[in-house]
C-alpha positions as CSV (number, residue, x, y, z in Angstrom):
1,M,155.5,140.7,138.2
2,R,156.8,143.4,140.6
3,G,160.2,144.7,139.9
4,A,160.6,142.6,136.7
5,N,162.6,143.9,133.6
6,Y,160.1,144.0,130.7
7,G,162.7,145.0,128.2
8,W,162.1,148.6,127.5
9,P,163.7,150.1,125.4
10,N,165.3,147.0,123.8
11,C,161.8,145.6,123.1
12,E,158.0,146.5,123.4
13,G,155.7,143.6,124.3
14,E,157.1,140.0,124.0
15,C,161.0,139.9,123.8
16,V,161.4,137.2,121.2
17,G,164.8,135.4,120.9
18,S,167.7,135.3,123.2
19,Q,166.5,138.2,125.4
20,T,166.1,135.8,128.4
21,A,166.8,138.3,131.0
22,F,163.4,140.0,130.2
23,V,159.9,139.2,131.3
24,D,157.1,139.2,128.8
25,P,154.0,141.3,129.5
26,I,150.7,139.5,130.5
27,F,149.0,141.4,127.3
28,Q,150.0,143.3,124.5
29,Y,148.4,144.6,121.3
30,G,149.5,145.8,117.8
31,H,150.1,149.3,116.7
32,G,147.9,150.5,113.9
33,Q,144.5,151.8,112.6
34,L,142.5,148.6,113.2
35,P,139.9,149.1,115.9
36,T,141.8,146.5,118.1
37,N,144.9,148.2,117.8
38,G,146.4,151.7,119.0
39,C,149.7,153.4,119.7
40,A,150.1,153.9,123.4
41,I,148.5,153.0,126.7
42,T,148.0,156.3,128.4
43,G,145.8,155.6,131.5
44,G,145.3,152.7,133.8
45,T,143.7,152.0,137.0
46,F,142.6,148.9,139.1
47,Y,138.9,148.8,140.0
48,N,138.9,148.2,143.9
49,P,136.6,151.1,145.2
50,A,135.0,151.3,148.6
51,A,131.4,151.1,147.2
52,A,131.4,149.3,143.9
53,Q,129.1,150.4,141.2
54,F,129.9,147.9,138.5
55,P,129.0,144.2,138.7
56,A,131.1,142.1,141.2
57,E,133.1,140.4,138.5
58,Y,134.6,143.9,137.6
59,R,136.4,144.1,141.3
60,G,140.0,143.8,140.9
61,S,140.1,144.2,137.1
62,Y,142.5,146.7,135.5
63,F,141.1,149.4,133.1
64,F,143.6,150.8,130.6
65,S,143.0,153.2,127.7
66,D,144.7,153.9,124.4
67,I,145.2,157.6,123.2
68,C,145.2,156.8,119.4
69,G,142.6,154.0,119.5
70,S,140.2,156.2,121.9
71,W,139.2,153.0,123.6
72,I,139.1,151.9,127.1
73,R,139.6,148.0,127.9
74,R,139.2,145.9,130.9
75,L,141.7,143.1,131.9
76,D,139.9,140.5,133.8
77,F,142.1,138.7,136.1
78,Q,139.4,136.5,137.4
79,N,138.8,135.1,133.9
80,G,142.2,134.0,132.7
81,Q,143.3,137.4,132.2
82,A,140.9,138.0,129.4
83,V,140.9,141.5,127.8
84,I,137.4,142.9,127.1
85,D,136.5,146.1,125.2
86,F,134.8,148.5,127.6
87,A,134.3,151.8,125.9
88,S,135.0,153.2,122.4
89,N,135.1,156.8,121.0
90,A,136.5,158.0,124.2
91,D,138.0,161.3,122.5
92,G,141.8,160.5,123.2
93,P,141.7,159.2,127.0
94,I,144.8,160.0,128.8
95,D,144.1,159.1,132.3
96,L,141.7,157.0,134.4
97,K,140.7,157.2,138.0
98,V,138.1,155.2,140.1
99,S,136.1,157.3,142.7
100,A,135.4,155.8,146.3
101,E,131.7,155.7,145.0
102,G,132.9,153.2,142.1
103,R,132.6,155.4,139.2
104,L,135.3,155.6,136.6
105,Y,136.4,158.9,135.3
106,Y,138.9,159.7,132.4
107,L,140.3,162.6,130.8
108,A,139.3,162.9,127.1
109,R,142.1,164.9,125.8
110,D,140.5,165.4,122.3
111,A,137.3,166.8,123.8
112,G,138.9,168.8,126.6
113,A,136.6,167.1,129.1
114,V,136.6,165.0,132.3
115,R,134.1,162.1,131.5
116,M,132.5,159.7,134.0
117,I,131.4,156.2,133.4
118,T,128.8,154.8,135.8
119,Y,127.0,151.5,136.2
120,N,124.0,151.2,138.4
121,G,121.2,149.8,136.5
122,S,119.5,152.5,134.3
123,A,121.3,155.5,135.7
124,P,122.4,157.9,132.9
125,A,126.0,158.8,132.5
126,L,127.1,162.5,132.7
127,G,128.9,164.3,129.8
128,I,130.9,167.3,131.1
129,S,132.4,170.1,128.9
130,R,133.7,173.4,129.5
131,D,134.0,176.8,127.7
132,D,135.5,180.0,128.8
133,S,133.4,180.7,131.8
134,D,130.9,177.9,132.2
135,V,131.0,173.9,132.8
136,S,128.0,172.3,131.0
137,I,126.7,169.0,132.4
138,L,124.7,166.9,129.9
139,W,122.7,163.6,130.5
140,P,119.9,161.8,128.4
141,A,116.4,163.0,129.1
142,P,114.1,161.9,130.5
143,S,116.0,160.8,133.6
144,T,113.4,160.6,136.4
145,G,114.2,160.5,140.1
146,Y,118.0,161.8,139.8
147,A,119.2,165.1,141.2
148,L,122.5,166.7,140.1
149,Q,124.9,167.1,142.7
150,T,128.5,168.9,143.1
151,A,131.4,168.7,145.6
152,E,134.6,170.5,145.8
153,G,136.6,167.1,146.6
154,W,136.7,163.6,145.4
155,S,136.6,161.3,148.5
156,S,134.2,159.1,150.3
157,S,133.8,162.1,152.9
158,A,133.1,164.6,150.2
159,L,130.1,167.0,151.0
160,W,127.8,166.7,148.0
161,T,125.2,169.5,147.5
162,A,122.3,169.9,145.1
163,V,123.0,172.1,142.0
164,A,120.4,174.9,142.2
165,T,120.8,175.8,138.4
166,P,117.7,175.0,136.5
167,V,117.9,172.0,134.2
168,L,117.1,172.8,130.3
169,T,116.0,169.9,128.2
170,T,116.5,170.1,124.4
171,N,116.9,167.4,121.7
172,G,116.7,164.7,124.2
173,Q,119.4,165.9,126.7
174,N,119.0,167.6,130.0
175,R,121.6,170.2,130.3
176,V,123.0,172.4,133.3
177,S,125.5,175.3,132.9
178,V,127.4,176.4,136.1
179,P,129.9,179.1,136.3
180,I,133.6,178.2,136.8
181,T,134.6,178.8,140.4
182,G,138.4,178.5,140.2
183,Q,138.2,175.5,142.7
184,P,138.0,171.8,141.6
185,Q,134.3,170.8,140.9
186,F,132.9,167.3,140.7
187,F,129.4,166.3,139.7
188,R,127.2,163.4,139.9
189,L,123.7,162.2,139.5
190,S,122.0,160.8,142.7
191,K,118.8,159.3,143.6
């Protein structure tokens, strides 16, 4: 509920007892080491892109992540506010964003990387990592019919161009290394 008082710092989650001035959250989870637990929501975004990549039932959902649990979940408002596991082993996610093209990006703090999650049939997902002078982009091989593209902006009007660097394939992974330019760089696979 917009503008409601959820009780912080007096309570976290449901405010049990005489705390009637507070509104309880629509979802909460426990702290701890179980796979369903975590320590803190560190990223969240609604899925309402201009062009959806995920199935129609994802539209309007809220994606959120937990840094300690290293997971991403989806709160489905169309299905009685069900919470659905979405991704695990996300390397300490700390922020989530949805691009205009409908891809879900997250910052993986423990890996020092920006990662992208796509859903378009059998399209492969990119893994991106950085060292001192290069950015390495990885995706499963073989991935026929896809071209690696880059852009300096993240919008529906971004100018995407082909990455001319050759693709190396080793151990079932395609890999492209490009130099760091000092400007923001975004990458995608496109047919």
